[in-house]
C-alpha positions as CSV (number, residue, x, y, z in Angstrom):
1,X,-23.6,96.6,7.0
2,X,-20.7,99.0,6.9
3,X,-21.3,102.1,9.1
4,X,-19.6,105.3,8.0
5,X,-19.5,108.8,9.5
6,X,-19.2,111.4,6.8
7,X,-18.5,115.1,7.1
8,X,-17.4,117.8,4.6
9,X,-17.3,121.5,4.1
10,X,-16.6,122.5,7.7
11,X,-14.5,125.4,6.4
12,X,-12.5,125.6,9.6
13,X,-11.0,129.1,10.1
14,X,-13.3,130.9,7.8
15,X,-12.5,134.6,8.1
16,X,-16.1,135.6,9.1
17,X,-15.5,139.0,7.6
18,X,-18.9,140.3,8.5
19,X,-18.3,139.7,12.3
20,X,-16.1,141.6,14.7
21,X,-12.7,140.2,15.5
22,X,-14.0,139.0,18.9
23,X,-17.1,137.3,17.5
24,X,-15.1,135.8,14.7
25,X,-12.7,134.3,17.2
26,X,-15.6,132.8,19.1
27,X,-17.1,131.4,15.9
28,X,-13.8,129.7,15.0
29,X,-13.6,128.1,18.5
30,X,-17.1,126.8,18.0
31,X,-16.0,125.3,14.6
32,X,-13.1,123.5,16.3
33,X,-15.5,122.0,18.8
34,X,-17.2,120.2,15.9
35,X,-14.1,118.1,15.5
36,X,-14.5,116.5,18.9
37,X,-18.2,116.0,18.1
38,X,-17.3,114.0,15.0
39,X,-14.7,111.9,16.9
40,X,-17.2,111.2,19.6
41,X,-20.0,110.3,17.2
42,X,-17.6,108.0,15.3
43,X,-16.7,106.1,18.4
44,X,-20.0,106.1,20.2
45,X,-21.9,104.8,17.2
46,X,-19.4,102.0,16.5
47,X,-18.7,103.3,13.0
48,X,-16.3,101.4,10.8
49,X,-14.9,104.4,8.9
50,X,-14.7,108.1,9.0
51,X,-14.8,110.1,5.7
52,X,-13.8,113.8,5.6
53,X,-14.6,114.7,2.1
54,X,-13.1,118.1,1.3
55,X,-12.9,121.7,2.5
56,X,-12.4,120.6,6.1
57,X,-10.3,123.7,6.3
58,X,-11.1,127.0,4.6
59,X,-7.6,127.6,3.3
60,X,-4.0,126.4,3.5
61,X,-3.3,129.0,6.2
62,X,-5.1,127.4,9.2
63,X,-4.4,128.7,12.7
64,X,-2.0,126.6,14.8
65,X,-4.8,126.0,17.3
66,X,-7.0,124.5,14.6
67,X,-4.2,122.1,13.5
68,X,-3.8,121.0,17.1
69,X,-7.5,120.6,17.5
70,X,-7.7,118.5,14.3
71,X,-4.9,116.2,15.4
72,X,-6.3,115.8,18.9
73,X,-9.7,114.9,17.6
74,X,-8.3,112.4,15.1
75,X,-6.2,110.7,17.7
76,X,-9.4,109.8,19.6
77,X,-10.9,108.1,16.6
78,X,-10.6,104.3,16.8
79,X,-11.3,103.5,13.1
80,X,-9.6,104.3,9.7
81,X,-10.1,107.9,8.6
82,X,-9.9,109.0,5.0
83,X,-9.4,112.7,4.0
84,X,-9.9,114.0,0.4
85,X,-8.8,117.6,0.2
86,X,-11.1,119.9,-1.7
87,X,-10.8,123.2,-3.6
88,X,-10.3,125.3,-0.4
89,X,-7.9,123.1,1.5
90,X,-6.1,121.6,-1.6
91,X,-3.0,119.6,-1.0
92,X,0.5,121.1,-1.4
93,X,3.8,120.8,0.3
94,X,2.9,123.8,2.4
95,X,-0.6,122.7,3.3
96,X,-1.5,121.6,6.8
97,X,-2.0,118.1,5.4
98,X,1.7,118.0,4.5
99,X,3.0,119.9,7.6
100,X,1.1,118.2,10.4
101,X,1.9,114.7,11.7
102,X,-1.3,112.8,11.4
103,X,-2.1,109.6,13.4
104,X,-1.4,106.3,11.7
105,X,-5.1,105.5,11.2
106,X,-5.5,108.6,8.9
107,X,-5.0,108.3,5.2
108,X,-4.9,111.6,3.1
109,X,-5.4,111.4,-0.6
110,X,-2.5,113.6,-1.8
111,X,-2.8,113.4,-5.6
112,X,-5.5,114.5,-8.1
113,X,-5.8,111.0,-9.6
114,X,-8.1,108.3,-8.2
115,X,-6.2,105.9,-5.8
116,X,-7.5,103.2,-3.5
117,X,-6.7,101.6,-0.2
118,X,-7.9,98.0,0.6
119,X,-9.1,97.2,4.1
120,X,-9.1,93.4,4.4
121,X,-10.7,93.3,7.8
122,X,-13.7,95.1,6.4
123,X,-13.6,93.7,2.9
124,X,-13.7,97.3,1.6
125,X,-11.7,99.2,-1.0
126,X,-11.8,103.0,-0.5
127,X,-11.2,105.1,-3.5
128,X,-10.4,108.8,-3.4
129,X,-8.4,111.7,-4.7
130,X,-7.4,115.1,-3.4
131,X,-7.3,118.5,-5.1
132,X,-3.8,119.8,-5.7
133,X,-5.0,123.2,-6.9
134,X,-8.2,125.2,-6.5
135,X,-9.8,123.2,-9.3
136,X,-10.1,119.6,-10.3
137,X,-10.9,117.8,-13.6
138,X,-13.7,115.2,-14.0
139,X,-12.0,112.2,-12.3
140,X,-14.9,109.8,-12.7
141,X,-15.2,110.3,-16.5
142,X,-14.5,106.9,-18.0
143,X,-13.7,105.3,-14.7
144,X,-15.0,102.0,-13.4
145,X,-13.8,100.3,-10.3
146,X,-12.5,96.7,-10.8
147,X,-14.9,94.0,-9.8
148,X,-13.8,92.2,-6.7
149,X,-15.9,89.5,-5.3
150,X,-17.2,90.2,-1.8
151,X,-15.5,93.6,-1.7
152,X,-17.5,96.9,-1.2
153,X,-16.2,99.7,-3.4
154,X,-16.3,103.1,-1.6
155,X,-15.5,106.5,-2.9
156,X,-14.6,109.7,-1.0
157,X,-14.3,112.7,-3.2
158,X,-15.1,116.5,-3.2
159,X,-17.1,117.0,-6.3
160,X,-20.0,118.8,-7.9
161,X,-22.8,116.7,-9.2
162,X,-24.8,117.5,-12.4
163,X,-22.8,120.5,-13.7
164,X,-20.6,119.3,-16.5
165,X,-18.6,122.5,-16.8
166,X,-17.9,122.8,-13.1
167,X,-14.2,123.4,-12.2
168,X,-14.8,121.3,-9.0
169,X,-14.5,117.7,-10.2
170,X,-17.8,117.6,-12.2
171,X,-19.7,114.3,-12.0
172,X,-22.9,113.2,-13.8
173,X,-25.3,110.5,-12.7
174,X,-24.3,108.4,-15.8
175,X,-20.6,108.6,-14.6
176,X,-21.7,107.5,-11.2
177,X,-23.6,104.6,-12.5
178,X,-20.8,103.3,-14.6
179,X,-18.2,103.8,-11.8
180,X,-19.5,100.8,-9.9
181,X,-20.1,102.8,-6.8
182,X,-23.7,104.0,-7.1
183,X,-26.2,102.2,-5.0
184,X,-29.6,101.8,-6.6
185,X,-32.1,104.2,-5.1
186,X,-29.4,106.8,-4.3
187,X,-30.7,110.4,-4.7
188,X,-28.5,113.0,-6.4
189,X,-26.2,114.9,-4.1
190,X,-26.9,112.7,-1.1
191,X,-24.8,110.2,0.8
192,X,-26.0,106.7,0.3
193,X,-25.3,105.1,3.7
194,X,-26.6,105.3,7.3
195,X,-25.8,108.9,8.3
196,X,-25.1,109.3,12.0
197,X,-24.7,113.0,12.4
198,X,-27.4,115.5,12.8
199,X,-25.3,118.7,12.9
200,X,-26.7,120.9,10.2
201,X,-23.4,122.7,9.8
202,X,-21.8,119.4,8.7
203,X,-24.6,118.0,6.6
204,X,-26.3,121.0,5.0
205,X,-23.2,122.5,3.6
206,X,-21.8,119.3,2.2
207,X,-21.0,119.4,-1.5
208,X,-19.0,116.2,-1.2
209,X,-19.8,113.1,-3.1
210,X,-19.9,109.5,-1.7
211,X,-21.5,106.4,-3.2
212,X,-21.1,102.7,-2.5
213,X,-22.1,99.4,-3.8
214,X,-22.4,96.6,-1.2
215,X,-22.6,93.3,-2.9
């Protein structure tokens, strides 16, 4: 079994406009602490992969302290990490994903077309894409992952399930089914794998999409 830690929609450095400046600063510090929690869970639970599926940051203008905390946490992770930027933290030459120097085990999907990385040691192919603007077209429409004997097809993508006119990479159940990455029994909008995090701020806010088929 492939064990994966998945997090999305952390929205680090949210403005917290309803809070005082002091309380907002405290709240942002608490958000940054989640990064170490994710790294620790990934290592302690012997996960094989870490997926960060969109809106990890609230915008492209993250605080320097947040960038440093993100890099420090990812340096602690002992497994491959895949980041798919979302509609809030979309990829550009000026985004933190371009400016910061990430560890070698981190792969960032930098284009708005589906690409894949093959991990031979796990017999896994990870597909993904990143937003390059605040919106994204329906990337799974007409897509089907090539069949590879003995290889699990994984997908990390920031998307909206079930709303065909969504500007946030809309996906239907039919498109998931034909993509080759939907495991039978998966419920709409849920992650179909062993979930090892119980932090509501990570899980309850997740609008990200991940499905896999393990032959």
